[in-house]
C-alpha positions in Angstrom: 23.7 12.9 12.6 25.6 10.1 12.3 23.6 7.2 13.6 23.4 4.8 11.7 20.6 2.0 13.6 17.2 1.5 13.3 15.1 3.8 12.8 11.8 4.3 14.8 7.9 5.9 14.4 5.3 5.5 16.5 2.3 5.5 13.8 -1.6 5.0 14.6 -4.2 2.7 13.5 -4.9 4.7 10.6 -1.8 5.5 9.3 -1.1 1.6 9.4 -3.7 1.3 6.4 -2.5 3.7 5.2 1.4 2.3 4.5 -0.4 -0.7 3.2 -2.3 0.7 0.5 0.5 3.2 -1.2 4.1 1.7 -2.1 6.0 4.8 -1.6 6.1 4.0 2.4 8.5 0.9 1.4 10.6 3.3 -0.7 11.0 5.5 1.2 12.8 2.6 3.4 14.6 0.9 0.9 16.3 4.2 0.3 16.5 4.4 3.9 19.0 1.5 4.1 18.8 1.3 7.4 15.6 -0.9 9.5 12.5 0.6 11.0 11.0 0.1 13.8 7.3 0.9 14.6 5.1 0.9 17.3 1.5 0.7 16.3 -0.6 2.5 18.5 -4.8 3.6 18.3 -5.5 6.3 16.5 -7.1 8.6 19.8 -3.8 7.8 21.7 -2.1 9.2 18.6 -3.5 12.3 19.0 -2.6 12.8 22.3 0.2 12.4 21.6 0.8 15.8 19.4 -1.2 17.6 22.7 1.7 20.3 24.0 0.1 18.8 27.6 1.1 14.9 26.8 3.9 15.2 24.6 6.5 13.9 27.5 4.6 10.6 26.7 5.4 10.9 23.5 9.5 10.9 24.7 8.9 9.4 27.2 8.4 6.2 25.5 10.2 6.6 22.3 12.5 6.5 25.5 11.8 3.3 26.7 12.5 1.8 23.0 15.9 3.5 23.0 16.0 2.0 26.6 15.5 -1.4 25.9 17.2 -1.5 22.6 20.3 -0.9 24.3 19.8 -3.9 26.8 19.2 -6.0 23.7 22.6 -5.1 22.1 
């Protein structure tokens, strides 16, 4: 898509543990060539983001990150 900025990922505490013990996550980030900004949230909150009625929260959260980056740039 022509976007070369950082990749934003929301991950749950469960995923953080998996990533810490899986070498291929680091390789994926290396191959990507762009920084990855993680937002760590509790697993319960992560499950809520997949709820159809709460999915708008995920969009608002990621939009907030993007807006903050523009202000800092």
